[in-house]
Every structure is written in structure tokens, then in C-alpha cells.
C-alpha positions as a printed NumPy array, in Angstrom:
array([[ -5.076,  -6.873, -27.993],
       [ -8.863,  -7.269, -28.78 ],
       [-10.399,  -7.16 , -32.201],
       [-12.13 ,  -3.745, -32.843],
       [-14.139,  -5.24 , -35.914],
       [-17.763,  -4.213, -34.665],
       [-16.102,  -0.557, -34.207],
       [-15.559,   1.724, -36.912],
       [-12.263,   3.95 , -37.149],
       [-11.427,   6.084, -34.15 ],
       [-12.554,   9.405, -34.877],
       [-14.201,  11.24 , -32.075],
       [-17.313,  13.143, -33.009],
       [-17.7  ,  16.907, -33.494],
       [-19.985,  16.727, -29.907],
       [-17.119,  15.419, -27.961],
       [-15.398,  17.844, -25.98 ],
       [-13.201,  18.763, -23.239],
       [-13.958,  19.517, -19.913],
       [-13.679,  23.216, -19.576],
       [-10.954,  23.005, -16.333],
       [ -8.612,  21.675, -19.488],
       [ -8.445,  23.562, -21.379],
       [ -6.367,  26.373, -20.386],
       [ -3.127,  26.293, -20.658],
       [ -0.433,  24.648, -18.066],
       [  0.037,  25.124, -15.047],
       [ -4.131,  25.586, -14.38 ],
       [ -6.349,  26.792, -12.079],
       [ -8.408,  24.379, -10.024],
       [-11.897,  25.619, -10.429],
       [-14.397,  25.408,  -7.719],
       [-15.895,  22.974,  -8.744],
       [-13.745,  20.085,  -7.394],
       [-14.73 ,  20.907,  -3.399],
       [-17.875,  18.745,  -4.763],
       [-15.946,  16.189,  -6.072],
       [-15.605,  12.325,  -4.47 ],
       [-12.037,  13.022,  -3.671],
       [-12.148,  16.3  ,  -1.881],
       [-15.386,  15.056,   0.14 ],
       [-14.167,  12.235,   1.027],
       [-10.689,  13.897,   2.329],
       [-12.668,  16.639,   3.902],
       [-14.641,  13.572,   6.329],
       [-11.448,  11.669,   6.38 ],
       [-10.222,  14.135,   8.566],
       [-12.802,  15.188,  10.622],
       [-13.789,  11.919,  11.733],
       [ -9.699,  10.971,  12.732],
       [ -9.431,  14.285,  14.713],
       [-13.026,  13.953,  16.073],
       [-11.725,  10.711,  17.371],
       [ -8.168,  12.357,  18.594],
       [-10.13 ,  14.835,  20.132],
       [-12.654,  12.776,  22.277],
       [ -9.435,  10.297,  23.314],
       [ -7.763,  13.402,  24.342],
       [-10.47 ,  14.504,  26.457],
       [-11.497,  10.687,  27.873],
       [ -8.061,  11.051,  28.799],
       [ -9.138,  13.486,  31.589],
       [-12.292,  12.089,  32.8  ],
       [-12.147,  11.256,  36.896],
       [-13.311,   7.728,  36.148],
       [ -9.963,   6.94 ,  34.431],
       [ -7.76 ,   7.801,  37.417],
       [ -9.318,   3.911,  38.517],
       [ -8.15 ,   2.566,  36.521],
       [ -4.704,   2.835,  36.592],
       [ -3.866,  -0.295,  38.628],
       [ -5.678,  -2.64 ,  35.721],
       [ -5.9  ,  -0.797,  32.36 ],
       [ -2.479,   1.248,  32.39 ],
       [ -2.784,   3.063,  28.879],
       [ -5.678,   5.479,  30.623],
       [ -2.108,   7.704,  31.54 ],
       [ -1.376,   7.217,  27.769],
       [ -4.576,   8.045,  26.133],
       [ -3.648,  11.86 ,  26.053],
       [ -0.658,  10.904,  23.366],
       [ -3.152,   9.039,  22.041],
       [ -5.229,  10.793,  20.7  ],
       [ -2.714,  13.935,  19.978],
       [ -1.437,  10.877,  17.017],
       [ -4.758,  10.465,  15.88 ],
       [ -4.931,  14.553,  15.378],
       [ -1.74 ,  14.479,  13.549],
       [ -2.808,  11.774,  11.684],
       [ -5.739,  13.345,  10.198],
       [ -4.041,  16.033,   8.847],
       [ -2.553,  13.834,   6.041],
       [ -6.101,  14.602,   4.355],
       [ -6.371,  18.296,   5.698],
       [ -3.073,  18.443,   3.207],
       [ -4.191,  17.267,   0.649],
       [ -7.531,  19.202,   0.078],
       [ -5.857,  22.598,   1.483],
       [ -2.987,  22.736,  -1.047],
       [ -4.745,  20.349,  -3.534],
       [ -1.899,  17.84 ,  -3.794],
       [ -2.936,  13.91 ,  -4.864],
       [ -4.871,  13.642,  -8.064],
       [ -5.031,  18.248,  -8.417],
       [ -1.863,  16.862, -10.061],
       [ -4.225,  16.095, -13.202],
       [ -5.845,  19.735, -13.469],
       [ -3.089,  21.202, -12.775],
       [ -0.37 ,  19.268, -15.182],
       [ -2.045,  16.799, -16.857],
       [ -2.398,  16.338, -20.867],
       [ -5.845,  15.836, -21.533],
       [ -6.55 ,  13.552, -24.996],
       [ -9.729,  11.379, -26.975],
       [-10.397,   8.262, -25.9  ],
       [-12.525,   5.513, -26.362],
       [-14.299,   2.573, -24.405],
       [-13.863,  -0.428, -25.565],
       [-15.072,  -3.214, -23.071],
       [-15.847,  -2.376, -18.879],
       [-15.338,  -4.9  , -16.217],
       [-16.003,  -5.169, -12.87 ],
       [-13.605,  -7.59 , -11.097],
       [-11.724,  -8.577,  -8.31 ],
       [ -9.342,  -7.184,  -6.787],
       [ -8.105,  -8.418,  -3.696],
       [ -8.703, -11.455,  -1.703],
       [ -8.69 , -12.049,   2.326],
       [ -8.761, -15.706,   3.498],
       [ -9.597, -17.069,  -0.145],
       [-12.712, -14.657,  -0.361],
       [-12.635, -11.519,  -2.666],
       [-12.668,  -8.482,  -0.545],
       [-12.994,  -5.102,  -3.119],
       [-13.626,  -4.806,  -6.265],
       [-12.523,  -2.281,  -9.178],
       [-13.43 ,  -1.114, -12.385],
       [-11.333,  -2.224, -15.539],
       [-12.029,  -0.268, -18.239],
       [ -9.889,  -1.056, -21.801],
       [ -9.52 ,   2.014, -23.987],
       [ -8.445,   3.008, -27.815],
       [ -6.902,   6.24 , -27.685],
       [ -3.822,   8.021, -30.438],
       [ -1.008,   8.481, -28.873],
       [  0.479,  11.915, -28.811],
       [  4.003,  10.752, -29.429],
       [  3.765,   8.716, -32.587],
       [  0.528,   9.371, -33.42 ],
       [ -0.344,   5.731, -34.049],
       [ -3.365,   4.39 , -32.391],
       [ -2.831,   2.536, -29.002],
       [ -5.353,   0.404, -26.73 ],
       [ -4.207,   0.017, -23.358],
       [ -6.85 ,  -0.943, -19.858],
       [ -6.815,   1.432, -16.815],
       [ -8.347,   0.55 , -13.373],
       [-10.943,   3.098, -10.759],
       [-10.33 ,   3.226,  -7.216],
       [-10.986,   0.092,  -5.252],
       [-14.867,  -0.399,  -3.295],
       [-15.538,  -2.748,  -1.029],
       [-17.411,  -6.437,  -2.649],
       [-20.199,  -6.235,   0.241],
       [-21.315,  -2.661,  -1.883],
       [-19.978,  -3.658,  -5.186],
       [-24.157,  -4.049,  -6.099],
       [-24.426,  -0.245,  -5.491],
       [-21.758,   0.365,  -7.995],
       [-22.598,   1.284, -11.238],
       [-21.194,   3.365, -14.499],
       [-22.259,   4.998, -17.287],
       [-19.395,   4.077, -19.344],
       [-20.553,   1.919, -22.719],
       [-19.399,   0.182, -25.524],
       [-18.046,   2.752, -28.213],
       [-18.152,   5.772, -25.876],
       [-15.929,   8.899, -26.038],
       [-14.083,  10.614, -22.986],
       [-11.94 ,  12.412, -21.726],
       [ -8.541,  10.949, -20.714],
       [ -5.402,  12.526, -18.918],
       [ -2.045,  11.551, -17.805],
       [  1.093,  13.39 , -16.762],
       [  3.434,  15.149, -18.69 ],
       [  6.064,  12.411, -19.802],
       [  4.454,   9.024, -18.252],
       [  2.025,   8.869, -20.265],
       [  2.319,   4.66 , -19.98 ],
       [  2.526,   5.533, -16.475],
       [ -0.323,   7.815, -15.119],
       [ -2.978,   7.766, -18.012],
       [ -6.679,   7.003, -16.136],
       [-10.049,   8.139, -17.037],
       [-10.783,  11.835, -16.014],
       [-14.102,  10.503, -14.553],
       [-11.791,   8.029, -12.557],
       [-10.381,  10.671, -10.019],
       [-13.531,  12.195,  -8.706],
       [-12.714,  15.776,  -9.237],
       [-15.6  ,  17.108, -11.016],
       [-18.817,  15.762, -10.26 ],
       [-20.517,  16.031, -13.358],
       [-17.266,  14.273, -15.646],
       [-18.073,  11.517, -13.389],
       [-18.439,   7.986, -14.534],
       [-18.804,   6.017, -11.502],
       [-22.651,   5.746,  -9.156],
       [-22.99 ,   4.858,  -5.795],
       [-26.692,   4.586,  -4.221],
       [-26.618,   6.361,  -1.816],
       [-30.438,   4.861,  -0.073],
       [-29.604,   1.417,   0.534],
       [-32.662,  -0.927,   0.064],
       [-34.527,  -2.992,   2.573],
       [-32.893,  -6.127,   1.103],
       [-29.884,  -4.67 ,   1.202],
       [-30.107,  -3.145,   4.492],
       [-31.825,  -6.721,   5.975],
       [-27.584,  -7.999,   4.439],
       [-25.821,  -5.803,   6.329],
       [-27.984,  -6.642,   9.957],
       [-27.316, -10.286,   9.474],
       [-24.253, -10.178,   8.434],
       [-22.733,  -7.571,  11.531],
       [-25.143,  -9.795,  13.218],
       [-23.416, -12.841,  12.58 ],
       [-19.733, -11.967,  12.992],
       [-20.644, -10.37 ,  16.781],
       [-21.788, -13.996,  17.914],
       [-18.825, -15.5  ,  15.948],
       [-16.451, -13.369,  17.696],
       [-18.853, -13.986,  20.812],
       [-19.003, -17.401,  20.873],
       [-14.976, -17.652,  19.94 ],
       [-14.444, -14.578,  23.396],
       [-16.675, -17.71 ,  25.334],
       [-14.536, -20.186,  24.619],
       [-11.519, -18.436,  25.64 ],
       [-13.663, -17.781,  28.911],
       [-15.21 , -21.283,  29.76 ],
       [-11.961, -22.315,  29.24 ],
       [-10.457, -20.094,  31.832],
       [-12.681, -19.952,  34.385],
       [-15.398, -22.986,  33.836],
       [-12.91 , -25.767,  33.099],
       [-13.46 , -28.734,  35.351],
       [-11.215, -30.838,  38.44 ],
       [-11.775, -33.457,  36.236],
       [-14.372, -35.152,  33.86 ],
       [-15.375, -37.627,  31.219],
       [-14.298, -36.82 ,  27.802],
       [-16.465, -40.363,  26.52 ],
       [-19.771, -37.577,  28.293],
       [-17.762, -34.571,  25.482],
       [-18.138, -36.601,  22.55 ],
       [-21.33 , -36.342,  21.059],
       [-21.665, -32.921,  21.731],
       [-18.212, -32.657,  20.022],
       [-19.809, -34.65 ,  17.054],
       [-22.665, -32.152,  17.085],
       [-21.039, -29.038,  17.718],
       [-18.322, -30.223,  14.387],
       [-21.005, -31.131,  11.816],
       [-23.655, -28.372,  12.246],
       [-20.441, -25.449,  12.683],
       [-19.166, -27.18 ,   9.609],
       [-22.08 , -27.57 ,   7.646],
       [-23.672, -24.393,   8.234],
       [-20.689, -22.047,   7.477],
       [-19.232, -24.018,   4.553],
       [-23.209, -24.577,   3.008],
       [-23.487, -20.852,   3.447],
       [-19.962, -19.903,   1.161],
       [-21.365, -22.966,  -1.702],
       [-25.206, -20.972,  -1.858],
       [-23.541, -17.674,  -2.043],
       [-21.435, -18.732,  -4.07 ],
       [-23.937, -20.263,  -6.638],
       [-26.54 , -17.575,  -6.384],
       [-24.174, -14.538,  -7.041],
       [-22.478, -17.118, -10.109],
       [-26.386, -17.059, -11.389],
       [-26.751, -13.279, -10.887],
       [-23.685, -12.686, -12.382],
       [-24.729, -14.045, -15.91 ],
       [-27.674, -12.797, -15.857],
       [-26.191,  -9.686, -15.576],
       [-23.53 , -10.372, -18.219],
       [-26.247, -11.658, -20.552],
       [-28.259,  -8.15 , -20.713],
       [-24.832,  -6.388, -20.927],
       [-23.622,  -8.008, -24.035],
       [-26.172,  -6.397, -25.825],
       [-25.737,  -3.044, -24.571],
       [-22.598,  -3.006, -24.608],
       [-22.429,  -2.188, -20.755],
       [-19.926,  -3.167, -17.937],
       [-18.928,  -7.066, -17.684],
       [-18.497,  -8.626, -14.403],
       [-16.58 , -11.153, -12.994],
       [-16.97 , -14.263, -10.956],
       [-16.148, -13.257,  -7.488],
       [-13.079, -15.738,  -6.333],
       [-14.04 , -18.356,  -3.612],
       [-12.579, -21.496,  -2.185],
       [-15.801, -23.285,  -3.278],
       [-14.214, -22.132,  -6.725],
       [-10.432, -22.932,  -6.09 ],
       [ -8.381, -21.712,  -9.012],
       [ -4.458, -22.285,  -7.176],
       [ -2.657, -24.078,  -4.744],
       [ -3.648, -21.005,  -2.28 ],
       [ -7.06 , -21.496,  -2.859],
       [ -6.627, -25.557,  -2.417],
       [ -5.265, -25.005,   0.614],
       [ -7.336, -22.765,   2.157],
       [-10.19 , -24.931,   0.827],
       [ -8.961, -27.64 ,   3.036],
       [ -8.587, -25.234,   6.42 ],
       [-12.296, -24.874,   5.835],
       [-13.688, -27.683,   4.866],
       [-11.379, -29.472,   7.745],
       [-10.948, -26.4  ,  10.147],
       [-14.532, -24.85 ,  10.15 ],
       [-15.701, -28.505,  11.949],
       [-12.754, -28.954,  14.321],
       [-13.558, -24.935,  15.583],
       [-17.366, -26.677,  16.42 ],
       [-16.434, -29.817,  18.16 ],
       [-14.137, -27.523,  20.168],
       [-17.04 , -24.32 ,  20.573],
       [-18.684, -27.453,  20.781],
       [-16.817, -28.972,  24.291],
       [-16.326, -25.513,  25.217],
       [-19.803, -25.049,  25.981],
       [-20.205, -28.687,  28.341],
       [-17.731, -26.458,  30.125],
       [-19.906, -23.48 ,  30.649],
       [-23.229, -25.595,  31.076],
       [-21.439, -27.664,  33.356],
       [-21.486, -24.607,  35.987],
       [-24.517, -23.123,  34.771],
       [-26.539, -21.441,  37.839],
       [-25.21 , -24.643,  39.652],
       [-26.986, -24.418,  42.498],
       [-25.016, -27.312,  44.502],
       [-23.87 , -27.802,  47.717],
       [-20.495, -25.97 ,  48.131],
       [-17.205, -28.419,  49.081],
       [-14.461, -26.889,  50.986],
       [-11.299, -28.47 ,  50.709],
       [ -7.809, -26.963,  51.707],
       [ -5.866, -26.031,  49.294],
       [ -2.027, -24.668,  48.969],
       [ -1.191, -21.269,  46.425],
       [  2.546, -22.156,  44.845],
       [  2.861, -18.997,  41.997],
       [  1.52 , -15.894,  41.564],
       [  2.642, -14.21 ,  38.115],
       [  0.92 , -11.345,  36.963],
       [  0.426, -11.357,  32.691],
       [  0.323,  -8.528,  30.988],
       [ -1.282,  -8.33 ,  28.239],
       [ -1.154,  -5.85 ,  25.221],
       [ -2.211,  -2.389,  25.604],
       [ -1.041,  -2.452,  29.056],
       [ -3.711,  -4.892,  30.616],
       [ -3.109,  -7.433,  33.312],
       [ -4.383,  -9.609,  35.49 ],
       [ -2.235, -12.494,  37.437],
       [ -2.549, -16.188,  37.12 ],
       [ -2.657, -18.448,  40.48 ],
       [ -1.458, -21.964,  40.531],
       [ -2.432, -24.238,  43.21 ],
       [ -2.128, -27.337,  45.151],
       [ -6.05 , -29.205,  46.537],
       [ -5.237, -31.468,  49.406],
       [ -4.877, -35.023,  49.154],
       [ -3.38 , -34.587,  45.275],
       [ -0.556, -34.169,  44.138],
       [ -1.812, -31.941,  39.882],
       [ -1.303, -28.798,  39.75 ],
       [ -3.955, -26.507,  38.951],
       [ -4.451, -22.603,  37.875],
       [ -6.8  , -19.844,  37.591],
       [ -6.841, -16.274,  36.767],
       [ -7.936, -13.001,  38.829],
       [ -6.68 ,  -9.482,  38.998],
       [ -5.415,  -7.233,  41.291],
       [ -8.337,  -6.742,  43.967],
       [ -8.222, -10.487,  44.993],
       [ -4.444, -10.95 ,  44.763],
       [ -4.304,  -7.866,  47.612],
       [ -6.047, -10.435,  50.037],
       [ -3.357, -12.722,  49.612],
       [ -1.24 , -12.883,  53.149],
       [ -0.278, -16.528,  53.578],
       [  0.205, -19.227,  50.887],
       [ -2.953, -21.16 ,  52.378],
       [ -6.257, -20.817,  50.986],
       [ -9.922, -22.317,  51.013],
       [-10.758, -24.093,  47.467],
       [-14.641, -23.962,  47.276],
       [-15.735, -27.14 ,  44.661],
       [-19.016, -27.461,  42.726],
       [-20.396, -29.998,  41.678],
       [-21.564, -29.14 ,  38.658],
       [-24.208, -29.79 ,  36.38 ],
       [-22.883, -32.105,  34.219],
       [-21.215, -34.029,  38.103],
       [-17.797, -32.267,  37.051],
       [-16.597, -31.053,  39.914],
       [-15.486, -27.017,  39.313],
       [-13.41 , -24.932,  41.264],
       [-16.079, -22.054,  42.031],
       [-13.5  , -20.019,  44.046],
       [ -9.938, -19.81 ,  46.178],
       [-10.371, -18.258,  49.863],
       [ -7.719, -16.951,  51.193],
       [ -6.381, -17.276,  54.012],
       [ -6.237, -14.258,  56.208],
       [ -2.358, -14.117,  57.83 ],
       [  1.053, -12.122,  57.737],
       [  1.953, -13.125,  53.91 ],
       [  5.333, -15.7  ,  54.096],
       [  5.275, -15.503,  50.474],
       [  6.393, -12.18 ,  47.821]])
């Protein structure tokens, strides 16, 4: 419990009053003003979005082009069912606003009391991979307990909001301010909260969010999305390079420097960004808190980060980042060499006899599938693999094939294509 030596005795001023919708006897009617509140609007938007997605998915199931996907993406035949599931899920938020469930109970049967703000803290609430993903407001309040008529203290919290837009959230709460608290009958300790946290009455709301992004925020969002797309594209590109651009033979010594350069650059850029961003955020928060201590406003805590580990799991993530990112960079460097080796390779093709030893169908998630073909090249005992699709498999009429081999831009021979020999099939 914190000392309240600088605050006078708890005594709500004459100007303090409970919101009008909470003054009538229980059960209370739901006023029209809640339809303008954040909770009602968020549930309404959620219903519209989810229901619209469901309708689009159902309609797309009947597009003529979908019938041509059946051999490869069987999920097209399930789209109507998937869309129906979305439509059913959308009924959950719709039920909340039609029958006034959830937080609306506080208006119907809640017990309002006067509370006084002691402290306001914007603090991390959720962490993903060592980095803060969500924030929440913790407000320490003082109130007279109706059960024993004694002064009690409690910390209540707001709904979570994304760490990416935390600077767009602010609160009008100040130390020493009186406002309405509310709880459900018989559940004071478990349900007490600030009425302004419920998002029911927009006039009672104590949390504000900027609706217009400034240029700095917009640039940060665009930059972040671009970085994520590039990172995911690099990983997908690596997988494609390993599957389709892997050379038949190559000298590992030739890949050492690309792997080292990739590891150093990727590790330095990735870890360096997080270290720089943490130090910058720390400086900004310290400046904000200095002003807040003078004005009695909100105090913001530093975000959780592997840069400043506080637990065993944080240290583990830090070691994984410091070691794993350079290794990932080396992997990307190697796959880039494979890709560059095949990129616009105009060398003369060489053809060798080959034999297909196995054709396996590989089923992936969402009913997507492809085929893995194993084959051997004449004069070699090593078995090679190549992925392909239904169209190619339908052309296989015999075990025999012609292997088209390119020299490679880096001197690593690679298989451009298999050419099945068109004769009656003697394999299953």
C-alpha cells in the first residue's frame, strides 16, 4: 500500500456526481447513449467485418474459376462451409449488442461508488518473443468500502491495447481526481473497475486515442510492414531456393564468404535495431515521467525487451537472438548463392539419361498438395529430388527421363528440368 501523505482525507467534493444512467434503481434500463460508446461500436464493427468476410468467402466458392483449382487446392470445395463458420462466429458480437450482455451488466445491476485516483501507470501487459506486444493502464484507487465503511485501496486495469500504437493512447486521469467506480453486487473485490474503463458512456470515458496518424507514425507503420514483408519474403525465397535451385554439386569453400557476410549483416541489423529502439524508447519515457511526476499524470513503465533481460526466459531469448540471427543470415546468404547461380542462366544445356525411382504425393495444410520425384542420373549412384505439380506428373509415361542440366552462373551445375520419355508407363 502506498502512503497518501500528500493527499487530504478521502472526501468527495460537492461537485462530484454519479452518471445519470446509474442513479435509477436496479434493474436499470440501457440508455441510448451507449450506442455511441466504444464497446458498442467495436462489437458492431466486429460483427460487420466478420460477417462480410464470411459472405465474400461463400460467394467466392461459386466463382467459375474455382472449379479449375480442384486438382491442386481442394479447399475451394470447402469455401462455402468456411464462410458459414465465419457468419456463425459473427453472431457472438451481435448477440452482445442486441441483448446487452457483457459490460452492459454494470449499467443494469452495478453498484456505483466514488473513488479517488492515487496513481496512473501505463505498463506492459503481454510479451511475445521477449518484446512487449500490449500495454494496459493500471490505476490505483482509494474508496470507502460499503461493507465495512473503511477506506480501501485497489488497483484496477483497463482493456489492453497494442504496443505499436501505445503513444496514441492517453488518459485524462490525474492524481487526486474523484470519479465513478462500479462493481457487481456481492463481487466488489473481483469486479470493481472504473466506469470510464467500460467504454459504455463516451462522456465518461477516461482513455483517449488519436484517430489521425501523424506523418511520423504513418511512416513507422509503413516501414514496419515493409520490413515484415521483406523478411517473410526472404524466408519464402530461401525455401524456394532450397527446393528448386539447389545445385547438383558445389564447393562449400565458395560459400563461406557469402555466409559470413550474410550472418554479420543480418545479425548486426536485426539486433542493432532492437538495441537502438530500446535506448530511444527509454529516453523518451524518462522525459515523459519527469513531467508526469510534476503534473500528477500517467507514469509509463519501460517495455519488456530481450535487450534488458529480467528473467531466465528473457536471457534465453537474448542468446537465441544474438546467436540465431547471424545463423539465419548465413542461411539466407547461402540460399541467395543458390538463387544467383540459377538466375538468368544462359549457359548451354547438357542432357543426360535419368531414371525416375519414386513419385510421392505430398499433402500440405489447406488441402494443398504437390509431388516429390526422386530420380538418379546415369553414371551416378546418388538419388536426387525435385518437386513438381499434377500437370507434370500426368506426362510421366515411363521410368525413363532426360535430365536437363545447366552450368550455373557460379559454376555449380543444377537441374533445370526433367523431360519424361513418352512411352506406355510401367510404374504405378
